[in-house]
C-alpha positions in Angstrom: 155.1 52.6 40.3 152.9 52.7 43.4 154.3 49.3 44.4 157.9 50.6 44.2 157.1 53.7 46.1 155.4 51.8 48.8 158.3 49.4 49.2 160.7 52.2 50.0 158.6 53.3 53.0 159.5 52.2 56.5 157.3 49.1 57.4 156.4 50.8 60.7 155.2 53.9 58.8 153.2 51.7 56.4 151.6 49.9 59.3 150.5 53.2 60.8 149.1 54.4 57.5 147.1 51.2 57.3 145.8 51.7 60.8 144.7 55.2 59.8 142.9 53.9 56.7 141.1 51.3 58.7 140.1 53.8 61.3 138.7 56.1 58.6 136.7 53.3 57.1 135.2 52.4 60.5 134.3 56.0 61.4 132.7 57.1 58.1 129.1 57.1 59.2 126.6 59.6 60.5 125.0 59.4 64.0 121.5 60.8 64.8 121.9 63.0 67.9 118.3 64.2 68.2 114.9 63.6 66.5 111.6 65.3 67.0 108.1 64.4 65.6 105.4 67.0 64.9 102.0 66.1 63.5 100.8 67.7 60.4 97.6 69.5 61.4 95.7 68.8 58.2 96.4 65.0 58.2 96.8 63.0 61.4 98.6 60.3 59.5 101.4 62.6 58.5 104.3 63.6 60.6 107.2 66.0 60.2 110.4 64.4 61.5 113.3 66.8 62.3 116.6 65.1 62.8 120.1 66.4 63.7 123.0 64.2 62.7 126.8 64.4 63.2 129.8 62.8 61.7 133.5 62.8 62.5 135.9 64.6 60.1 139.3 63.1 61.0 141.1 65.4 58.6 139.8 68.6 60.2 139.7 67.0 63.6 136.1 68.2 64.1 132.5 67.0 64.2 130.3 68.1 61.3 126.6 68.6 62.1 123.6 68.9 59.9 119.8 68.9 59.9 117.3 67.0 57.8 113.6 67.0 57.7 111.4 64.1 56.4 107.7 63.9 55.9 106.3 60.6 57.0 102.9 58.9 56.6 102.3 56.5 59.4 99.0 54.5 59.2 97.2 53.1 62.2 98.5 49.7 61.1 102.0 51.1 61.4 102.8 51.2 57.7 105.5 53.9 57.3 106.0 55.7 54.1 108.7 58.4 53.6 107.1 60.9 51.3 110.3 63.0 51.0 113.5 63.8 52.8 115.2 67.2 52.5 118.8 67.6 51.6 121.2 68.0 54.5 121.4 71.6 55.8 124.8 72.2 57.3 124.9 75.1 59.7 126.7 76.2 62.8 125.0 74.5 65.8 123.4 77.0 68.1 123.6 76.7 71.9 119.9 76.0 72.1 117.1 75.1 69.6 113.6 74.6 70.9 110.3 74.1 69.0 107.0 75.1 70.5 104.2 72.6 71.3 102.3 73.4 68.1 105.5 73.0 66.0 104.9 76.5 64.5 107.3 78.5 66.5 110.9 78.0 67.6 113.7 79.8 69.4 117.4 79.6 68.7 120.0 80.8 71.2 123.4 81.6 69.5 126.8 82.7 70.7 129.1 85.1 68.8 132.7 85.5 70.0 135.2 88.2 69.1 138.4 89.4 70.5 136.8 91.6 73.1 133.6 89.9 74.2 131.2 87.0 73.9 127.6 87.9 73.1 124.5 85.7 73.2 121.3 86.2 71.2 117.8 84.7 71.2 116.0 84.4 67.8 112.3 83.9 67.7 111.0 82.2 64.5 107.5 81.5 63.3 106.6 79.6 60.1 110.1 79.9 58.7 110.1 83.7 59.4 112.4 85.5 61.8 110.2 87.6 64.1 112.7 89.2 66.3 116.2 88.9 67.9 117.0 89.6 71.5 120.5 90.2 72.9 120.8 88.3 76.2 124.3 89.5 77.1 123.1 92.4 79.3 120.3 90.5 81.0 122.3 87.7 82.6 125.4 85.5 82.3 126.0 82.7 79.9 123.1 80.4 78.9 123.3 76.9 80.4 122.4 74.7 77.5 123.7 71.2 77.4 123.9 69.8 80.9 121.4 67.2 81.9 119.1 68.0 84.8 120.2 71.7 84.9 119.9 73.2 81.4 116.9 73.0 79.2 114.2 75.1 77.6 110.4 74.9 78.0 107.4 76.6 76.3 104.2 77.4 78.1 101.2 75.6 76.6 99.8 78.9 75.1 103.3 79.7 73.7 103.4 83.1 75.4 106.4 82.3 77.7 109.7 80.4 77.3 111.7 79.3 80.3 115.5 78.7 80.0 118.5 78.5 82.3 121.5 81.0 82.6 124.0 82.2 85.0 123.2 85.4 86.8 125.1 88.5 85.8 127.6 89.2 88.5 129.6 92.3 89.2 133.1 91.2 90.0 134.2 94.8 90.8 137.4 96.4 89.7 141.0 96.9 90.7 142.0 99.0 93.7 143.7 101.2 91.2 140.8 101.5 88.7 140.1 105.1 87.7 136.5 104.4 86.7 134.0 106.1 89.0 131.0 104.1 90.3 127.5 105.0 89.0 124.4 105.3 91.0 123.3 101.8 89.9 126.7 100.2 90.4 128.1 100.6 94.0 131.9 100.7 94.2 133.5 97.3 94.5 137.3 97.1 94.6 139.6 94.2 95.2 137.0 91.5 94.7 137.7 90.3 91.2 139.6 87.2 92.3 137.3 85.9 95.0 137.0 82.1 94.6 133.7 80.6 93.7 133.4 76.8 93.2 131.5 75.3 90.3 129.8 72.1 89.2 133.1 70.5 87.9 133.6 68.3 84.9 132.5 70.0 81.7 130.5 72.5 83.9 133.4 74.8 85.0 131.4 77.8 83.9 128.2 76.8 85.8 128.1 77.9 89.4 124.8 79.6 90.2 122.3 78.6 87.4 118.9 80.4 87.5 115.7 79.9 85.6 114.7 82.9 83.4 111.3 83.4 81.7 110.9 85.6 78.7 107.5 87.0 77.6 106.9 86.4 73.9 103.4 87.8 73.7 104.4 90.9 71.7 107.5 90.0 69.6 108.0 93.7 68.5 108.5 94.7 72.1 110.9 92.0 73.1 113.8 94.1 71.9 113.2 96.0 75.2 114.1 92.9 77.0 114.6 94.3 80.5 110.8 94.3 81.0 110.2 91.0 79.1 112.5 88.7 81.2 112.2 87.8 84.8 114.4 85.5 87.0 113.3 82.6 89.2 116.0 82.4 92.0 116.5 79.2 93.9 114.6 78.9 97.2 116.2 79.5 100.5 118.6 76.6 101.3 119.4 75.9 97.7 122.1 77.5 95.6 121.2 76.5 92.0 118.0 75.7 90.0 117.3 74.6 86.4 115.6 72.0 84.2 112.3 74.1 83.8 109.2 72.3 82.6 105.9 74.2 82.0 102.6 72.5 82.8 100.9 71.4 79.5 97.6 73.3 80.0 96.5 76.5 78.4 96.0 79.3 80.9 97.9 77.5 83.6 101.5 78.8 83.6 102.9 76.6 86.3 106.6 76.0 86.0 108.4 73.0 87.5 112.1 73.4 88.4 114.8 71.3 89.9 116.8 72.9 92.7 120.2 71.8 94.1 121.9 72.2 97.5 125.3 73.7 97.1 126.5 74.0 100.7 129.2 73.5 101.9 130.5 73.1 98.3 129.4 72.3 94.8 130.2 68.8 93.7 130.5 67.5 90.2 127.0 67.0 88.6 127.7 65.2 85.3 127.0 61.5 85.6 126.1 62.0 89.3 122.5 61.4 90.2 123.0 61.4 94.0 123.1 65.1 94.5 120.8 66.6 97.0 118.0 68.1 95.0 114.2 68.7 95.1 111.4 69.9 92.9 109.6 73.3 93.2 106.8 74.8 91.2 106.2 78.5 90.4 103.3 80.2 88.7 104.2 82.8 86.0 102.0 85.8 85.8 102.0 88.9 83.6 102.4 91.2 86.6 106.0 89.9 87.2 107.0 91.6 83.9 105.9 95.1 85.1 109.1 97.1 85.9 107.1 99.4 88.1 105.8 96.6 90.3 107.0 96.6 93.9 107.7 92.9 94.0 108.9 91.1 90.9 110.3 88.1 92.7 108.4 84.9 91.6 107.5 82.8 94.6 107.9 79.0 94.4 106.4 76.1 96.3 108.1 72.8 97.2 106.5 69.8 95.4 107.9 66.9 97.5 109.8 66.5 100.7 112.4 64.2 99.0 116.0 65.3 99.3 116.8 63.3 96.2 114.4 64.3 93.4 115.1 65.3 89.8 113.7 65.1 86.3 110.1 66.1 87.1 107.5 65.7 84.3 103.8 66.8 84.2 101.3 64.4 82.7 99.2 65.6 79.8 96.4 67.1 81.8 98.7 68.5 84.5 97.0 66.4 87.2 100.2 64.5 88.2 103.9 65.0 88.4 106.3 62.1 88.0 110.0 62.2 88.9 113.1 60.1 89.5 114.5 59.5 93.0 117.9 57.8 93.5 117.9 55.0 96.1 121.5 55.6 97.3 123.2 58.9 98.3 126.6 57.1 98.2 126.9 55.6 94.7 126.7 58.2 91.9 124.4 55.9 89.9 122.0 53.4 91.4 118.5 51.8 90.9 116.0 54.7 90.7 112.5 54.9 92.2 109.8 56.4 89.9 107.5 58.5 92.1 104.2 60.4 91.4 102.5 63.3 93.1 98.8 64.3 92.7 98.8 68.0 91.8 95.3 68.6 93.0 96.4 67.6 96.5 99.7 69.6 96.1 97.9 72.9 95.2 95.2 72.4 97.9 97.8 71.9 100.6 99.8 74.9 99.2 96.6 77.1 99.4 96.1 75.9 103.0 99.8 76.7 103.7 100.4 73.0 104.6 103.6 71.0 103.8 103.8 69.2 100.4 102.2 65.8 100.1 104.1 62.6 100.1 104.8 61.0 96.8 103.5 57.6 95.8 106.2 55.1 94.7 105.2 53.9 91.2 108.4 51.8 90.6 110.4 50.7 93.5 113.9 49.2 93.8 114.6 45.8 92.3 117.3 44.1 94.4 117.9 41.1 92.2 117.8 40.7 88.4 115.7 37.5 87.8 116.4 35.9 84.4 114.9 38.1 81.7 112.6 40.1 84.0 112.8 43.8 84.6 116.0 44.5 86.6 114.9 47.8 88.1 115.0 51.4 86.7 118.5 52.3 85.7 118.1 55.4 83.5 119.6 58.8 82.8 116.4 60.8 82.5 112.7 60.8 81.5 112.2 62.4 78.0 110.5 65.7 77.7 107.7 64.2 75.7 107.2 60.8 77.3 103.4 60.2 77.6 101.0 58.0 75.7 97.8 59.5 74.4 95.7 58.0 77.2 97.9 59.7 79.8 98.3 56.4 81.7 101.7 55.3 80.5 105.3 56.7 80.4 107.7 55.6 77.7 111.4 55.9 78.4 114.9 54.4 78.0 116.6 52.2 80.6 119.5 49.8 81.0 118.3 46.2 81.1 121.2 43.8 81.7 123.5 44.1 78.7 120.9 45.9 76.6 119.5 49.4 76.6 115.7 49.1 76.0 112.7 51.2 75.6 110.0 50.5 78.2 106.4 51.5 78.9 105.4 52.0 82.5 101.7 51.9 83.6 100.9 54.8 85.9 98.1 52.9 87.6 99.7 49.5 88.2 103.4 50.3 87.9 103.7 47.5 85.3 106.7 47.5 83.0 106.6 46.4 79.4 109.6 46.1 77.1 109.0 47.7 73.7 112.2 46.7 72.0 113.9 43.3 71.6 116.9 41.9 73.5 120.3 41.7 71.8 120.2 45.4 70.6 120.4 48.7 72.3 117.7 51.4 71.8 117.4 55.0 72.8 114.0 56.9 72.6 114.1 60.4 71.1 110.5 61.5 71.1 106.8 60.5 71.4 104.0 62.3 69.5 100.4 61.1 69.2 101.5 57.6 70.2 104.2 57.5 67.6 107.7 56.9 68.8 111.0 57.8 67.1 114.1 56.1 68.4 117.7 55.2 67.6 119.0 51.6 67.7 122.3 49.9 67.1 124.2 46.7 67.8 128.0 46.1 68.4 128.3 45.3 64.7 125.8 47.9 63.3 126.0 51.7 63.4 123.1 53.7 64.7 119.9 53.9 62.7 116.5 55.7 63.1 113.2 53.8 63.4 109.6 54.7 64.2 106.7 52.7 65.6 103.2 53.3 66.7 102.2 52.4 70.3 99.6 49.6 70.3 98.3 47.0 72.7 100.7 44.5 71.2 104.4 44.7 70.7 105.2 47.7 68.5 106.4 47.1 64.9 109.5 49.2 64.4 110.2 50.4 60.9 113.5 52.0 59.7 113.3 55.6 58.4 114.8 55.7 55.0 116.5 58.6 53.4 118.4 59.9 56.4 121.6 58.0 57.3 123.1 54.8 56.0 123.8 52.2 58.6 126.9 50.1 58.3 126.9 46.4 59.3 130.4 45.1 60.1 131.3 41.4 59.5 132.0 40.4 63.1 129.7 38.7 65.7 128.8 39.2 69.3 127.2 37.2 72.1 126.4 37.5 75.8 128.4 35.4 78.2 127.8 34.6 81.9 130.3 33.7 84.6 129.5 32.6 88.1 131.5 34.2 90.9 131.3 33.7 94.7 128.9 36.2 96.4 131.6 36.8 99.0 134.8 35.1 100.3 133.9 31.6 101.4 130.2 32.0 100.4 128.3 29.1 98.9 126.0 31.6 97.1 127.1 32.9 93.7 126.4 35.9 91.5 126.4 36.0 87.7 128.6 38.4 85.8 127.4 39.0 82.3 129.7 40.2 79.5 129.6 41.2 75.9 132.0 39.2 73.8 132.9 40.5 70.4 134.6 38.1 67.9 136.3 39.1 64.6 135.4 37.8 61.2 137.0 34.3 61.0 137.1 34.6 57.2 139.3 37.6 57.3 141.5 37.0 60.3 143.5 34.1 61.7 142.1 32.1 64.5 142.5 32.0 67.5 142.5 35.8 67.8 144.3 37.9 70.4 141.9 39.2 73.1 141.5 42.7 74.4 139.9 43.0 77.9 137.9 46.2 77.9 136.9 47.4 81.4 134.2 50.1 81.8 134.3 53.1 84.1 132.1 54.4 86.8 132.4 52.0 88.4 128.6 52.1 88.2 128.6 52.1 84.4 127.7 49.3 82.0 128.7 47.8 78.7 125.7 47.1 76.5 125.0 45.9 73.0 125.4 49.3 71.4 127.8 50.3 68.6 131.1 51.8 69.7 133.7 53.0 67.2 136.8 51.9 69.2 135.9 48.2 69.5 134.7 48.1 65.8 138.1 49.5 64.7 140.0 46.9 66.8 137.8 44.1 65.6 138.6 45.1 62.1 142.2 44.5 62.9 141.5 41.0 64.1 141.2 41.3 67.8 138.5 39.7 69.9 137.1 42.0 72.7 135.7 41.0 76.1 133.6 43.6 78.0 132.6 42.4 81.5 129.9 43.9 83.5 131.4 43.2 87.0 129.2 43.5 90.1 128.6 47.2 90.5 127.4 47.7 87.0 124.0 49.2 86.1 121.1 47.2 84.9 121.5 44.0 87.1 119.6 44.9 90.3 120.5 47.1 93.3 122.1 44.5 95.6 125.1 43.6 93.3 125.6 47.3 92.4 125.9 48.3 96.1 128.0 45.2 96.9 131.0 46.9 95.3 131.1 49.9 97.8 134.2 49.5 100.0 135.6 46.7 97.8 137.0 48.5 94.8 140.4 47.1 93.7 139.4 43.7 95.1 135.9 42.5 94.2 135.8 44.2 90.8 139.3 42.8 90.0 138.2 39.3 91.0 135.1 39.5 88.9 137.0 40.7 85.8 139.7 38.0 86.2 137.2 35.2 86.8 135.3 36.3 83.7 138.6 36.5 81.6 139.7 33.0 82.6 136.2 31.5 82.1 135.8 33.0 78.6 139.3 32.2 77.4 138.7 28.6 78.5 135.3 28.3 76.9 136.3 29.9 73.6 139.8 28.6 73.3 139.2 27.6 69.7 138.7 31.2 68.7 140.6 33.2 71.4 144.3 32.8 72.2 144.6 32.9 76.0 148.3 33.7 75.8 147.8 37.0 73.9 145.6 39.2 76.2 145.7 43.0 76.3 143.8 45.3 78.6 142.3 48.8 78.2 139.9 51.1 80.0 139.1 54.6 81.1 138.4 56.3 84.5 137.5 53.5 86.8 138.2 51.2 83.9 141.7 52.7 83.9 141.9 52.1 87.7 141.1 48.4 87.0 143.5 48.2 84.1 146.4 49.4 86.3 145.3 47.1 89.1 145.3 44.1 86.7 148.8 44.7 85.5 150.0 45.3 89.0 148.3 42.3 90.6 148.9 40.0 87.6 152.1 41.3 86.1 152.6 38.2 83.8 149.1 38.0 82.4 148.8 40.9 79.9 150.9 41.7 76.8 150.2 45.5 77.0 147.9 48.0 78.7 146.4 51.3 77.6 144.4 53.5 80.0 142.6 56.8 79.7 142.4 59.3 82.6 142.9 56.5 85.2 142.4 56.7 89.0 145.8 55.7 90.3 145.6 56.9 93.9 142.3 57.3 95.6 143.9 59.0 98.6 145.3 61.9 96.6 142.2 62.2 94.3 140.1 63.3 97.3 141.6 66.7 97.4 141.8 67.3 93.6 138.6 65.8 92.0 135.2 67.5 91.6 133.7 64.4 93.2 135.6 63.8 96.5 132.5 62.0 97.8 133.3 59.2 95.2 136.5 58.4 97.1 134.8 58.1 100.5 131.8 56.1 99.1 133.7 53.6 97.0 136.6 53.1 99.4 135.1 53.7 102.9 131.3 53.3 102.3 130.7 56.7 103.9 129.8 60.3 103.0 132.5 62.9 102.9 134.2 63.2 106.3 137.6 64.0 107.8 140.5 62.6 105.9 142.2 60.8 108.7 145.4 58.8 108.6 143.5 55.5 108.7 141.2 56.7 105.9 144.2 57.8 103.8 145.9 54.4 104.4 142.8 52.5 103.3 142.4 54.5 100.2 146.0 54.1 99.2 145.9 50.3 99.8 142.9 50.1 97.5 144.7 52.0 94.7 146.8 50.7 91.8 149.7 52.8 93.0 150.2 50.3 95.8 151.1 47.7 93.2 153.2 49.8 90.8 156.5 48.3 91.8 155.3 44.9 90.4 154.4 46.2 86.9 156.3 44.7 84.0 153.6 45.2 81.3 154.1 48.0 78.7 151.8 50.9 79.6 150.4 53.7 77.6 148.6 56.4 79.6 146.4 59.0 77.9 145.3 62.1 79.9 143.2 65.2 79.3 144.5 68.5 80.6 141.0 69.8 81.4 139.8 66.7 83.2 138.1 67.8 86.5 136.8 64.3 87.3 140.1 62.4 87.5 142.7 65.1 87.3 145.7 64.5 85.1 147.9 64.5 88.2 146.6 60.9 88.8 148.1 59.6 85.6 151.2 61.8 85.8 152.0 60.5 89.3 151.7 56.9 88.2 153.8 57.5 85.1 156.5 59.2 87.1 156.6 56.3 89.5 157.0 53.9 86.6 159.9 56.0 85.3 161.5 56.1 88.7 161.3 52.4 89.0 163.0 52.0 85.6 159.9 50.8 83.7 161.1 52.0 80.4 158.1 50.5 78.5 155.8 53.3 79.6 154.6 56.3 77.6 152.2 59.1 78.3 150.1 61.3 76.0 148.7 64.6 77.2 145.8 66.1 75.3 145.3 69.8 75.7 141.8 71.1 76.0 140.3 67.7 76.5 138.1 66.7 79.4 137.5 63.4 81.1 136.0 61.7 78.1 138.8 62.6 75.6 136.1 62.9 73.1 137.4 65.6 70.7 137.8 64.1 67.2 141.5 64.7 66.9 142.1 63.3 70.4 139.8 60.3 69.9 141.5 59.3 66.6 145.0 59.8 68.0 144.1 57.7 71.1 142.7 54.7 69.1 145.5 54.7 66.6 148.3 54.9 69.2 146.6 52.1 71.2 146.4 49.9 68.1 150.0 50.6 67.3 151.1 49.6 70.9 149.1 46.4 70.8 150.4 45.5 67.4 153.9 45.8 68.7 153.3 43.1 71.3 150.7 41.1 69.3 152.9 38.2 68.1 
């Protein structure tokens, strides 16, 4: 019988099998990754909704992607009817998919690999018909597709041109002993194949000199002769990279906005780093640039603003204004952003008169202090490609707002901010079309779901889109807690540290529950009320989870964020411990203060190791992912050495002196490793450029040298900083759960 067979299996094996079954149950849902709305020309109430979804397949260790299209009817009263939804179409995901402004054309850039080479192709489609295919391999290097603020695709308003981003084609030369003779067009280069060139670091190791390329789609039958249909926009003098192209939305005005980056003296990691020196330039695309016989095919560009920190430029609907984001701090990788605006009539007039670019007007300025439920300042990743209301006077975008992620509307005239989504949930805007928004929302106990709403003068009425993905609601609860901490040592003023507290279902699990302290990374990150698989899995096992947003987190004003600089390993540790003791005291009826575990990644791993070193008797077990263990040694190995100087010394990159090294070491968990008694599980990605695996390996070796036998290390080949590959992710959470279960009682 099944019962007899089960009883003969080792209890530890059975426990692991039960963990795997629970993880599968928690991860069996689809996540919308993108959604686009297009108005049906014949009926302004009808919209085509194109959605891409993904789901984990733990058995194959891969993500499965598929596309679905729905036809929606949305009345002016915001009544939403799903007329039909297509069946899922599973297909290999291309590098790039982009639909034209009219919704009638699209391009797909695909990549084909074989044993000898990798080739990239651009397909042009119109009304479900393939018009032509262009091989891009001989025109430039690899297409840069997925990286925020560098990659991207943009169509001109008349749909004659498409701008995209790729690496230039570089001739690396040949061996000194190569027998191939140089041609007239390829001068001889020998012994240069191994010259070092830096890149943009974490997950961008193949991106070094991105350029904007523009392809002329006027005559699809001639595109196959692509050499005279594609032109390059090089970065202006003083800048080493450009990308993020955005065409002006006016027919006959082919002005192209690009973001350019400084790369001297070295390229620094760009992912999750908004403080890179950058600016906005505009170029005008003309037919003459595609004439191979023309003497000068170089496309000139003009600086838009004199900011040295400017990115994510967007034209308004009539091209009269450009808005963009500007970080307020060059030290912290994320900070409160300014939203600025430039009048293009003045810009082009001054360009014509050969005068410097105009000064931008600050539309949204820094907010230093979060006041109750008021807007805390603009903490955002980007402005969406389609972000404007029909009147052209408002921008709609996503931002962090305390412990929530909310969709906001910003008035271009007055700079007023209106929240369009409720508190207590987290929302992410996908698209805006004819004043209709499509967004994704979730909560800690509910998986992501799509909703649409029409923009009105009152609060929008969000309606779920049926027929796409089923949302799962888990039987656990959550709430926001607040803990007062001293503003500084000896200060009579205090700051509030908000946290997300997740509690398991009391009907299914014994109370009081063991608690997991989950610490976020960054340190300028944030925990919000969004769904996360890992916590949902652990809650299903009966754990409570506390996720504190210590000072330095996003969404709580600029002053507390910057207060952490120069105080890592102290202020953040104090905030986390104060929150832990306050919450375990206030919720002692449902949380067991004697059974506390800790986990975190990156800077969260840094804090996890600090906590078990500074408080060796407080935690039952610890699991950290790609942790910073020694800031002093990370300086010379990370793609973001500036992080080490900023967070430890409150300075830009400078000489690594003996005093600086000493300060960085003393701020690091490695300084407390000799006090550790807590069982530790370290999980590292071999391809991590942000916090190299040497950080975790050094800490592990120190534990072993000191005889800390209760330590273990997992090394995941081919994984970057996020450890996000499906097989790695599942292995991580299951091993973490097994470790915590061992010390739970």
